[in-house]
N, C-alpha and C positions, 0 to 999 in steps of 0.2 A: 244680260242678254248676249254677252260677248263670248265667243269661243276662245280657247287658249291660243297664245301666239304660235306655239309649235303646231297645233292642229290646223290652225288657219293657213299657215304657210304650206303645210303638207297637202292641203286641199285646194291651194290657190289656183291650180290649173283647171279646177272644176268650175271656177266662178265664171269663166268666159263661155258664152254660148254663141253659135253662129248668128251673124247680124240678120240673116234672112228670116230668123225666127221673130224679129221685131223686138228682141230683148238683149240688153247688154250684160246683165248679170243673172246668174241662177238665183232664184229667190230663196232657196233653202240654205244658202251659205251666208253667214253674218259677217259684218265688218269686224276684223280682229282688233283687239285693244292690247297695247303693250305697256306694262308698267315700267318703272325704273328697275334696273337690275342691281340690287343691293344685297350684299351678304348672302349670295347664293340663292336668291329668290326674288320674285316679283313684288314690287311695292308701289303704292301710289305716291305722288308728290305731296309734301306736307301742306302745300297751299290748295291742293285739289285741282290745280289747273291742268288742262289737257290741251293737246294740239292735234291737228289733222295732217295726215300724209296724203297729198293730192297727186294724182297722175298728171304729169305735165302734158301728155298727149290728149287727154280727154277732159281734164279738170275734175274728174270724179274722185271721191274719197276712197282711198284704198285701205286706210287703217287710222286708228287714233292712238295716242301715246301720252303717258304722263309727262308733264313738262316741269322739270326741276328748276330751282332757283338757288340762291346763296345758301339757304338753310339745308337743302338736300345735298349740295356739294360739301358742306361742312360735315354732315353726317357720313357721307361716303368716304371722305378723306380720313376722318377720325377712325372709322371702322377699318379702313385699309391700313392705317398706321398700326392699329392693334393687331391686325392679322400679320403684318410684317414683323412686329416685335415678338409675336408668339413663337416665331421660328418654324412654324409648321411648313411653310414654303421657303422662306428666305434661308433657312439653315439646312434644307433638304439637300442631299447629295445631288450635284448637277446631273448625274446620269438618271437619277430617279425623277427629277424634274423633266428630263428629256422624254422619259416614258409617258408621262402625262401629256406632254405636247404632241407626241406621236399618236396617242389615242385620240386627241382632239382633231388632229389632221385627218385621221380615218373617218371619224364621225362627220366632220365637215365635208369630206369627199362624198360620203353617202347621201348627204343632205343638199348637194349642189343644185339639183333641179329646183328645190324650194328657194334657195338663195338667188339663183338666176332669175326666176320669175318675179320675186319681190323686188330685186334690185332694178330690173328694167322698168317695173311699174312705178317705182318711187323716184326714179331719175329721168326716165324718158329715153335713155340710151338704147341702142338696138339690141335685141335679144341675142343675135348671133355674136355680137361683140362680147357680151357678158358670158356667153357659153365658153368662149376662148379665154377670156381674162380670169374668170373665177376658177377655172380649172387649175390655175397655177397657185391659188391662194393656200391650199393645204401644204404646198411645198415650202412656204415660208416657215411654218411651224416645224416641219421636218428638218429643214436646214439649221435653224437655230437650236433645235433639240440636239442634233448631232454635233454642232459646234460646241455647245456647252458640255456635252458628254466627253468629247475628245480632248479639247485643249483650251477652249475659249476663256475659262474662268479659273484656271489653275495658277498657282504661284510660280515665280521664276527667280533665278539668282543671277542678276547681271554681274559680269566680271568687273573687278576693281584692280587698280594697280597696287594698292596697299595689301600686303599679305595678311595683316592682322585685322582686317575688317571684312564683314560679310554684308552685302546689300541685298535685302530681300524685298520683292514686290509681290503683294498678294491682292488679287481682285476680289472685291466684296460688293454685294448689292448696295444701291444708294438708299433705298427706302421707298417712299410713295412717289410714283411718277405720274404727272398729269399729262394727258394727251388730248389735243383738240384737233378734230379731223374734219375734212371738207365733204361737200355733197356730191362732187363729180365722180369719185370712185370710193363710195362709202366703206365697203368692207375690205377692199384690197388695201387701201392705205392704212386703215385701222389694223389689219392683220399684220402688216409689216412692222408697225410700231409695237403692238401688243406682244408679238411672238418673241422679239429680242429682249424686251423689258422683263417678261416673265422668265425667259430662259436664264437671265442673269440673277434671278431670285428676288426681283422687286415686286411690290404691290402696285396696282395700276388703277387710276381713275380716268375714264374716258368721257369726254363730252362730244358726242357725235352731232352731226348737223341737224338742225330742226327740219330741213326739207326732206331728209332721207335717213332717219335714225334706226329703222327697224331691223335691218340686217346686222348692225353692230350689237343691238340688244340681243338678238337671237344668238350671236356669236358668244356672248356671255353665258348663255344657257348651255351651249355646246361644250364650252370649256369646263363648266361645272359638272356636266355629265362625264367628262373625261377624268375627273378626279381633282380638279383645282380646288383648294380649300376656300370656303366661304369668306368673302371680304377681300380676297386677293385681286379680283377684278371687279370693279364697279363701273356701271354704265349709266350716265345721267344726262339725257337730252335736256337742253335748256337754251335760252337766249344768250348770245355772247356778252351782252351788257350786264347780265346778272350772273348766270352760272359760269360763263367763261371767265369773267373778271374775278369772281370769287375763287376759282381754281388757280388763277395766276397769282393771287395775293395770299393764298392760304399758307400759313407758316409751317405746316407739316409736309408740304410738297417739296421734295428735294430736287426735282428736275421737271421742266416743262418742255413739251414738244408740240409744235404747231405747224400745220400745213394750211395755207390760205392766202388771202390778199396781203399786199405789203402794208397798207394802212393799218389793218387789224394786227399784223405782226408787230408793228411799231407800238401800237397801243398796249398790247400785251407786255412788251418790254418795259414800257413806262409804268404799268401797274405793278409789275414785279419789283421795279426799282423803288416805287413809292411805298411798297410793303416794308422796306427797310432791312431786307435780308438778301445777301448775295447767294444766288442759286444758278445752276446750269440751265441754259435755254438754247434749244435748237429750233430753227425756223426754216421751212421750205416755202418761200414766198412767191408772189405772182410771176407767171412766165412773161417773157418779152420777145418771143419768137414771132417775126412778121410772117403773115400769110397773104398771098395774092390769089384772088379768086377770079377766074376769067369765064 
């Protein structure tokens, strides 16, 4: 009985009716359901478990989604690794990768009204704030596309004092990158991380927040429409203790990037260390700016 995610977001503005009518939702529009985004298509979690997206302002259910766990993360990472090793994206000329990311930016720009509406309903932040903020999101894909095409991932020849030696540095993609993103700016922070990782030729597995996963899931669909090969971007919502921990420990993940609280960031670092393999880890942890309210 669910409509497709894309259709639901496109019609989201029709769900609201004036309060004077005594109704909050138009009865003809159903609650959208989002699967996991795996291998370029929607899929249900292996466990069959689902979660609800609740509007913080009203407590009403805005959407449902498939909730992944360690088994789904394992499938996502292994498929992402296969995609990386195929070379379809990782060995593609950086300029060609840039063209795909520029197409994604244009598709995202055309879909911004959908994203703004869903983002404000799943996080509770002001609509006017997201209209301004999300308007800049396509620019991240355009920026990293142009950087990759122009100079960002070319080789270079640093000078040496010895005349009989040549020192060459060549930039190559890492492999599978795991990204764990927060609830307060779901698609903005995810787009910053995803765009640069893809521009460099990596495959990406994203674990978006349980409270607000749907715009990141929809972003996966947008990138697929732009021409990103299946399996290059996987999106698996799930609990931090299961899906997040599995992503941190997975032996095929070459780099992990996390934005969130300090305690969680430290736990991720411990999980990576306990997995017994040294890998790169970037963390943007909790803010500490004091605010006085009068």
